[in-house]
C-alpha positions in Angstrom: 111.8 89.9 97.8 111.9 93.7 98.8 110.8 96.4 96.9 113.7 98.8 95.3 115.7 101.7 96.9 113.4 99.5 100.4 116.3 97.7 101.1 118.5 99.0 104.5 115.3 100.9 106.0 112.3 101.1 106.9 109.4 101.4 103.9 106.7 103.8 105.2 103.2 103.1 103.2 101.2 107.1 103.8 98.1 107.6 103.4 96.1 111.1 103.0 97.7 111.9 100.8 99.1 108.2 99.4 102.7 108.7 98.6 105.6 105.9 100.0 109.6 106.6 101.4 111.9 105.4 103.0 114.2 105.8 106.5 116.8 104.4 107.2 116.4 102.0 111.0 116.2 101.1 113.4 114.4 104.4 114.7 111.5 104.4 117.3 108.3 104.6 116.7 107.4 108.2 118.5 111.5 109.7 116.8 109.8 109.0 113.6 106.7 110.9 114.0 108.7 113.5 115.0 111.0 113.4 112.4 107.6 113.6 109.9 106.0 116.3 111.9 102.8 113.9 112.8 101.2 113.8 116.0 101.2 110.4 117.9 96.9 110.7 118.5 95.9 111.7 114.6 97.6 108.1 113.4 97.7 104.8 113.5 100.9 103.2 112.3 100.6 99.5 110.8 103.1 96.9 110.7 102.6 93.2 109.1 99.1 93.7 110.1 99.4 95.6 113.5 98.7 98.5 115.5 101.7 99.7 117.2 102.4 101.3 119.5 104.9 104.3 120.8 107.4 102.8 121.9 108.4 100.1 119.6 111.3 100.4 117.4 110.8 99.7 113.5 114.0 97.5 112.4 115.3 98.1 108.6 113.3 96.4 106.0 110.0 97.0 108.4 107.1 98.2 106.0 105.0 100.3 107.5 101.0 101.8 106.4 100.2 105.3 108.4 97.1 106.6 108.6 95.2 109.5 110.2 92.3 108.2 112.7 89.0 108.6 112.2 86.7 109.3 113.9 83.4 110.3 114.1 80.4 110.2 115.8 76.8 111.7 116.6 77.0 115.2 118.8 
């Protein structure tokens, strides 16, 4: 069963800070990130446990997690 308010929209779970919102679908990842003012290189989009590419089209009732990319290393 879909969460309340999720039917007919893409459910986004954004991290850092944690929040949830819905957007109408279908929508391409690249367009969604533009709307959210997020840089594609600074986040990962995960749908059903799989990272999705920028040209992927998200459909109504998809659940997508948007996580910031964290990198590190020695200087």
